[in-house]
Backbone as CSV, one residue per row, in Angstrom:
resi,resn,N_x,N_y,N_z,CA_x,CA_y,CA_z,C_x,C_y,C_z
1,MET,-25.392,-5.260,-25.599,-24.494,-4.728,-24.582,-24.374,-5.732,-23.432
2,ALA,-23.191,-5.926,-22.914,-22.950,-6.891,-21.882,-23.509,-6.405,-20.554
3,LYS,-23.941,-7.355,-19.762,-24.476,-7.055,-18.435,-23.313,-6.785,-17.469
4,ILE,-23.425,-5.771,-16.659,-22.380,-5.426,-15.707,-22.759,-5.987,-14.351
5,ILE,-21.881,-6.705,-13.721,-22.156,-7.336,-12.418,-21.284,-6.662,-11.371
6,ASP,-21.904,-6.147,-10.306,-21.175,-5.591,-9.195,-21.040,-6.638,-8.103
7,PHE,-19.833,-6.986,-7.779,-19.571,-7.961,-6.742,-19.635,-7.272,-5.380
8,PRO,-20.066,-8.030,-4.376,-19.997,-7.485,-3.012,-18.541,-7.217,-2.606
9,VAL,-18.338,-6.225,-1.726,-17.008,-5.814,-1.355,-16.220,-6.960,-0.751
10,ASP,-16.870,-7.828,0.002,-16.136,-8.920,0.669,-15.698,-10.014,-0.307
11,ARG,-16.212,-10.016,-1.560,-15.800,-11.030,-2.516,-14.697,-10.542,-3.472
12,ILE,-14.337,-9.280,-3.380,-13.270,-8.731,-4.230,-11.930,-9.154,-3.621
13,PRO,-11.008,-9.671,-4.446,-9.740,-10.138,-3.900,-8.912,-8.990,-3.261
14,LYS,-8.094,-9.367,-2.300,-7.218,-8.401,-1.617,-6.168,-7.924,-2.571
15,GLY,-5.705,-6.686,-2.333,-4.658,-6.119,-3.177,-5.143,-4.828,-3.831
16,VAL,-4.301,-4.294,-4.710,-4.586,-3.017,-5.377,-5.236,-3.305,-6.742
17,HIS,-6.371,-2.644,-7.009,-7.078,-2.742,-8.265,-7.123,-1.366,-8.889
18,THR,-6.482,-1.225,-10.043,-6.429,0.088,-10.690,-7.489,0.235,-11.746
19,HIS,-7.899,1.453,-11.989,-8.842,1.750,-13.058,-8.425,3.082,-13.713
20,TRP,-8.813,3.249,-14.965,-8.465,4.441,-15.747,-9.744,5.085,-16.241
21,PRO,-10.226,6.177,-15.600,-11.448,6.820,-16.057,-11.356,7.365,-17.483
22,GLU,-10.143,7.715,-17.916,-9.937,8.235,-19.279,-10.295,7.187,-20.331
23,LEU,-10.194,5.923,-19.952,-10.509,4.801,-20.879,-11.882,4.235,-20.621
24,ASN,-12.715,4.974,-19.874,-14.077,4.564,-19.525,-14.119,3.275,-18.729
25,GLU,-13.118,3.022,-17.916,-13.113,1.851,-17.020,-13.853,2.211,-15.742
26,ARG,-14.541,1.201,-15.212,-15.303,1.407,-13.980,-14.411,1.255,-12.766
27,LYS,-14.738,2.019,-11.711,-14.014,1.921,-10.477,-14.462,0.641,-9.743
28,VAL,-13.510,-0.083,-9.174,-13.811,-1.270,-8.432,-14.373,-0.887,-7.062
29,ALA,-15.446,-1.547,-6.646,-16.065,-1.257,-5.367,-15.265,-1.944,-4.258
30,ALA,-14.098,-1.384,-3.956,-13.212,-1.966,-2.953,-13.485,-1.382,-1.565
31,GLN,-12.788,-1.946,-0.574,-12.946,-1.489,0.802,-12.265,-0.139,1.040
32,ILE,-11.219,0.171,0.309,-10.427,1.372,0.487,-10.170,2.024,-0.842
33,GLU,-10.228,3.367,-0.927,-9.845,4.141,-2.082,-8.495,4.783,-1.735
34,ALA,-7.516,4.638,-2.625,-6.181,5.134,-2.372,-5.744,6.139,-3.430
35,GLN,-4.919,7.094,-3.012,-4.344,8.082,-3.924,-2.917,8.373,-3.475
36,LEU,-1.966,8.274,-4.380,-0.588,8.554,-4.069,-0.395,10.057,-3.965
37,CYS,0.373,10.507,-2.960,0.609,11.956,-2.807,1.515,12.455,-3.927
38,HIS,1.631,13.761,-4.005,2.366,14.395,-5.081,3.843,13.981,-5.147
39,TYR,4.495,13.841,-4.023,5.929,13.513,-4.004,6.169,11.987,-3.894
40,GLY,5.139,11.199,-3.671,5.286,9.758,-3.634,5.830,9.206,-2.327
41,LYS,5.766,9.982,-1.247,6.262,9.508,0.040,5.196,8.920,0.932
42,HIS,3.920,9.155,0.579,2.817,8.574,1.370,1.580,8.484,0.503
43,TYR,0.538,7.839,1.033,-0.732,7.692,0.365,-1.825,8.315,1.188
44,PHE,-2.889,8.748,0.519,-4.106,9.204,1.184,-5.162,8.140,0.964
45,LEU,-5.809,7.664,2.039,-6.809,6.626,1.930,-8.159,7.129,2.380
46,ARG,-9.230,6.711,1.715,-10.596,6.993,2.115,-11.298,5.664,2.310
47,THR,-11.928,5.466,3.484,-12.559,4.208,3.781,-13.579,4.367,4.869
48,LYS,-14.433,3.381,5.005,-15.385,3.341,6.138,-14.784,2.552,7.317
49,LEU,-13.667,1.905,7.065,-13.006,1.098,8.117,-12.173,1.991,9.016
50,GLU,-12.002,1.550,10.248,-11.128,2.262,11.186,-9.750,1.627,11.142
51,LEU,-8.734,2.364,10.713,-7.378,1.836,10.586,-6.529,2.357,11.721
52,LYS,-5.650,1.478,12.223,-4.724,1.841,13.295,-3.381,1.175,13.032
53,GLY,-2.337,1.758,13.551,-1.014,1.133,13.438,0.061,2.171,13.162
54,ARG,1.271,1.658,13.098,2.399,2.507,12.856,2.380,2.994,11.393
55,GLY,2.603,4.277,11.200,2.628,4.857,9.882,1.262,5.269,9.350
56,ILE,0.212,5.123,10.187,-1.142,5.508,9.804,-1.593,6.654,10.669
57,SER,-1.965,7.774,10.073,-2.459,8.914,10.829,-3.819,9.365,10.297
58,PHE,-4.741,9.643,11.218,-6.090,10.101,10.834,-6.020,11.549,10.378
59,VAL,-6.706,11.869,9.256,-6.657,13.208,8.723,-7.986,13.919,8.933
60,ASP,-9.106,13.303,8.498,-10.368,13.995,8.500,-11.505,12.984,8.452
61,ASN,-12.691,13.443,8.878,-13.908,12.636,8.814,-14.860,13.355,7.839
62,ASP,-15.023,12.796,6.648,-15.835,13.400,5.605,-17.163,12.613,5.511
63,LYS,-18.237,13.152,6.118,-19.547,12.536,6.149,-19.427,11.076,6.695
64,GLU,-19.471,10.101,5.815,-19.386,8.729,6.270,-18.033,8.082,6.012
65,MET,-17.138,8.781,5.299,-15.828,8.235,4.973,-14.769,8.830,5.880
66,LEU,-13.796,7.994,6.265,-12.651,8.432,7.068,-11.473,8.605,6.153
67,LYS,-10.673,9.634,6.404,-9.487,9.897,5.566,-8.232,9.666,6.419
68,TYR,-7.275,8.964,5.840,-6.013,8.654,6.510,-4.843,9.007,5.631
69,LYS,-3.741,9.317,6.267,-2.445,9.515,5.566,-1.537,8.384,6.024
70,VAL,-1.044,7.558,5.101,-0.214,6.410,5.492,1.094,6.448,4.726
71,THR,2.133,5.878,5.360,3.439,5.795,4.717,3.418,4.674,3.679
72,VAL,4.424,4.645,2.836,4.527,3.621,1.798,4.648,2.211,2.433
73,ARG,5.395,2.123,3.532,5.557,0.836,4.190,4.249,0.355,4.808
74,ALA,3.504,1.271,5.408,2.191,0.902,5.977,1.219,0.508,4.890
75,PHE,1.318,1.165,3.727,0.449,0.835,2.588,0.720,-0.567,2.096
76,GLU,1.983,-0.996,2.090,2.341,-2.350,1.666,1.653,-3.391,2.567
77,LYS,1.545,-3.126,3.843,0.909,-4.073,4.778,-0.614,-4.017,4.622
78,ILE,-1.162,-2.813,4.392,-2.602,-2.665,4.240,-3.108,-3.368,3.001
79,LYS,-2.333,-3.311,1.901,-2.829,-3.934,0.663,-2.802,-5.462,0.726
80,GLN,-2.149,-6.020,1.716,-2.212,-7.481,1.913,-3.462,-7.895,2.657
81,GLU,-4.088,-6.967,3.382,-5.260,-7.267,4.174,-6.599,-6.862,3.558
82,TYR,-6.585,-5.819,2.704,-7.826,-5.231,2.203,-7.784,-5.097,0.672
83,SER,-8.962,-4.939,0.092,-9.022,-4.644,-1.340,-8.980,-3.120,-1.500
84,ILE,-8.156,-2.632,-2.420,-7.934,-1.198,-2.584,-8.177,-0.814,-4.048
85,SER,-8.955,0.241,-4.219,-9.195,0.810,-5.519,-8.300,2.036,-5.716
86,MET,-7.620,2.083,-6.837,-6.650,3.156,-7.054,-6.713,3.611,-8.506
87,GLU,-6.678,4.896,-8.724,-6.707,5.459,-10.083,-5.333,5.478,-10.679
């Protein structure tokens, strides 16, 4: 069996990294976890980072993770700056 290596979060390239749990793929340990909303007009993000800016609104504080609702345009800018894990 092959050895699995977990890279530190700061060494993961910026952008969106998708995974498929149905295919037994592992989730990437990225800075932000993203989920597209039902109608596709915004994203929900979970992160330890504090995000600010136009199109970003704070939703909830879940233990150590912060939850945000961001517009599609704001998500395009965020994915250029951070590594994002998305199902």
